N, C-alpha and C positions, 0 to 999 in steps of 0.2 A: 554249814555254810548257807547263806541266804542267796539262792539263785532262782528257785522255782516257786512262784507265788500263785495261788488260786483264791479268788474271792467268790463266795457262794451266795447266790441270790435266791430268795424265797418270795412268794406272794406277799404283798404289803411291805416290801422293803423300803427303806428310807433313802431317797436319792442323794442327799448331801453326804451321808456317811458312806454310801457306796462310792460316790465320786471321790472322796478323800483317799480311799484305798487305791482306786484307779490312778489318781494323780500321783501318789507317792511311788507306786510300783509299776504302773502300766505305761509309762512314757519313756521313749528312747532318748536318753541324754548323753549318749556316747560321744557326741561332738564336743562335749565339755569334759571329757575324760571320766565320766561317771558310769557305773555298771548298768548293764541292761538286764532286766529280769525276764525270765520266761514266764509271762503273765497270761492268765486265763480267767475268764468269767464263766462260772459253772452254775448250771441250773440245779438247785437243791430239790426241786420237784418239777413235774411236767409243766412246760411253758405253753404259750407265752406267759411271762410273769409280770404282774401288775405292781407298780409302785403305789405308795400311799397317796401320791399326787395324781393318780389315775392315768399314767401312761404305761405302756408295756414294753418289755424287751424279750428277745428270744436268744438266750445264750447258745453259743456254738457247742459247748462241752457239757457232758453229763457227769454223774458222780464218779465214774471210773477215772476221770482226770485227777481226782484228789490223791490217788495212790502215788503219784510222782512229785507232789508238792512238798517243798521244805517248810512253807508257811501257808496255812489256810486262814483266811480272814473272813469275819462274819460281820456285816454291817447291821445297823439297827433295823428293827421291824416295828410294825404298828402295835399299839397297845392291845388291839383285838387279838393278837397272836401271842400274848405273853402267858396265857394259861397252859395247863397241862395238856399233853397229847396233841400238840399243835404242829409237830414236825414229823415228817416221814421217818420211820424206824431205819430204813436203809441208809438214809443220810446221817442219822445219829451214829449208826454203826461205823460208818466211814470216819467220822470224827474220832471215835474211840480207837479205831485201828491206826489212825494217823499218829496219835499220841504214843501208842504202843511201839511204833516203829521209829520214834524219835523226832517227828515233825513238831513244829510250833503251831499253836492256834492263837489268834488274836481277835478279840471282839471289840466292837465299837458300840457304846451306849447299851441299848436293850438287847444287843446281840449276845450279851452274857446269859440271857435266859435260855438260849439254845445250848450253850455249854452246860448249864445246870441241868437241863432236861436229859443231856447225854451222860450225866453223872460225873462230869469232869471238874466240877467245882467242889466236890466233897473233900474236906480237909485242906482246902486252899484259901489263901487270901484273894480277894477279888473286889471289883468295884463295878458300878454302872452309873447312869445318870442319877443324881440325888433324888429325883422324883420317884424313881423306880426302886431305889435301894431297899426301902422297907418291905416291898413285895418280894424282891429277890431273896432277902433274908428269911421271910416267912415261908416261901416256897421251897427253899433249899437250906434247911437249918444246919446241915453239916458244913456249909460254906461259911467262911469268915468274911463278911461283907463290910467294907470300909466305905462309907458314903462321902467321905470328906477329901478324897484324893483324886488326882487327874487320871492316873493309871497305876496298875499294879502288875509287877512281873513276878509271877510264881511259876518259874520255868517248868514246863514248856508252855504254860498258859499265861497270856497277857490280856488283861481286861482294861477297858478305858471308860471314862465318863462320856458325857454327851458332846456331840458336835466337834468343836475344835480340839477337844482332848484326844479324839481319834488321830488327829494329825500328830499331836505330841507323842502318842504311843507308837505310831508307825516310825517316826523319826528317831525315837529312842531305840527301837529295835535295829534300825539301820546303823545308828551310832555304835550300838553294842556289837554288832556283827562285822561292820565294815569301816568303822572309824569316824572321826570327827570331820575329815575332809569330805567324805561322801555325804554324810548327813547335812553338813552345812551347805554343800553344793545343791542338794535337792531343796533345802529350805530357801535358799537364795532364789532359785527358779520359781518357787511357789510364793515368794514374798511373805514368809511367815517367820516368827522367831525360831532360831535353830534348836533351841532347847528350853524346855520348862521341866523342872524337877517334878517327878511323879507325885511326890509328897505334898505339893502345893494344894491349897484348897480349891475345890471345884468352883465355888461361888465367892466372888470378892465384891463386897458392897460398893466400893468406890474404885472402879477400874482406872480412872484418871485421877491422880492425886490433886486435891485443891491446893491453892497457894498457902504457903506457911512462912512465917517470919517476914523478912524484908524482901519480898519478891521471889524468894527461893522456893523450889518445890521438891518433893521427895524424888521426882524423876531427875531433877538436877543432881541430887545426891547419888542416885544410882549410876548416872553417867560418870560422875566424878570417881566413884568407887571402881568402876570397870577400868578406868584409866590409871588407877593407882593401887592395883591389887598387890603390888610388891611391898607396900608400906605396912608396918605393924599397926593395925587399927583396932581401937576399942570402941565399945558402944558409947562410952562417954565422949570420945572424940567425934563420933558420928553425930551424936545429939548436939554437940556444940556447933558443928558445921551447919546443921539444919536449923539452928536456933530453937531447939526444943529441949525439954527435959528428957532424961533417959526413959522414963516411964511413958511419956507421950510418944517418943520415937518408936519404942517397942510396939505400942498399941497401933500406931499409924502404919508401921511397917507390915504388921500382920494383916491389917485391913486392906492395904493397897497392893500387897504382893502375895498374900496367902502363906507367908512363912516369916521366920524371925530374922533379924539382921545378921546374926552369926551364921545361921544355916544358909542364908542367901549368899553371904560373902564366901563361905567355904565352898559352896557349889560352883560359884564363878571361878574360884581359884582352881578347883578340880578340872573344870572345862578348859581353862588356859593350860594347865599341865598336860592334859590329853593332847591338845593341839601341838604343844612343843615336843612332846614325846613322839608324835607322828611325823612332824615336819622338820625337826631340827636334829642336830647331832650333839646338842648340849648334854652335859652330864646331869644325873639326877640331882646332885647338889646345886648345880647352877639353876636348874629348873625350879627347885624348891625355893631358892632365893628370889627368882623372878616372880614367882606366884604368891609370895608372901607367907610361905610356910616356915621360913627361917632356916630349916635344915632338912636334909634328906630323910632323917628318921621321922620327922613330923609329916612330911609328904607321904611317905610309905604308910604311916598309920592311917591317915585320912583316906588315902587312895584305896586301901584295903577295905575300909568301912563303906565307902561310897561305890566302889566299882568291883568289890570282891576279888581283887587281884593286886599285883604289885606293879609299880611303874615299869620295871624292866620286862615283866611278863606282858604287859600291855604293849610296850614298844615292840617286843618280839612278835606279837600277834599281828600287828598292823604294818610293821616294817620288815619282818623277816630277819631281824638282827641275830647275831650269834647267840650262843647259849647264855643263860642267865649267869650273873656273877654269883660267887659264893655268898656275898652279903645279902643279895636279894632273896636267896633261898631261906634265909633265917626268918621265916614268917612269924613264928611265935614271938621272937624278940621284937620285931617291928610293930606288932600289934599290942604289946603290953601297955 
C-alpha cells in the first residue's frame, strides 16, 4: 500500500526532479478527497546539501527514516556524481534493505545510477535519460537498459527518463496502487496529462503535429478518437479521416506520439475501462462495448496484457467489490 514516501537528497541533486517527487507525494490534497502521504525529505549524506543550481537545503530526516517508507524516491544528480563510489555505503545498504523488506524504489533520470551502484539493477529492465543510457549500460552490464521509453516498472524498481518522465512514472505508480481517480486528481491539480504509457518514446521530433490535409491535424484526429473509442476503428479508417495514406499515418503517428495508432488506441481504451471499473456499476460486457473492445473476452485479454490482472480483480482492488466471479478466474482461457 502506498502511504509512506521518502525522497532522498544527495549533494548535486537536480531541483526539478526533486520538486516533481515533492509535488506528487508531498502536498495535502485531502480537501479534494485525495490521499495524504506521510512524506519526508531524507538526507542521504551529511548536510547541508547543495543542488546543482547552487542553493542548499537541510533535510530534517536522516537515513533511519527510510526503514518505514513504502516508497523511496531518488531524484536526478549531476553528471559529476555518476561515476563509481560516489554514494555513501550506509545509504546504499538502506536501499538494499528496503527492497528486501518489500518497499518500492523509484528513480528519476540519472537517479538510476544510484540504484545501479547499490546492485539493484542487475537482471532488471530499466531506463534513464537517453543521454545517460549508454553510460548506464556500460557501468552496469547486468542491467537491461532501454533508452527509448519513458519509464520501466520492474517491480519493485521503477526507473524513469528525464524531467517530465518522472511525473509520468510517479502518476503511473499512483494509478497502479490507488486507481484512476486518485492519479487523475493529482494530475488535474498539477495541470499535466494524467497518463502517458511508459512504452512511449523519450524523444519525439515533432511534439506539435503540423497541419495535414485540408486544415486537419493529427491532434484533431486524437481528440476525435478519444470521443469515439466505442467504435470499431481500423488504421484504414483513421488514415481516411486524416486524409493520409495508411503508411503516412503510421509514420506520422509514431513521430508525433511515440507509439503506433493501434497501441495508442488500445491504451486509451484500457484507461477508459479502468475509469468505468472504478466509478460505475456497469458489467464487464457493457464496459467492453463502451470501450470498443466488442466483448468481455477481448477486454479481459487486453486488460491482462496491459495491467497484468483481470477487470474484476481490478474492480475488487479499487472498489472492494465481492469475490471474483467464476468466469473471471479462468485466466488461461481469457488470455489465449
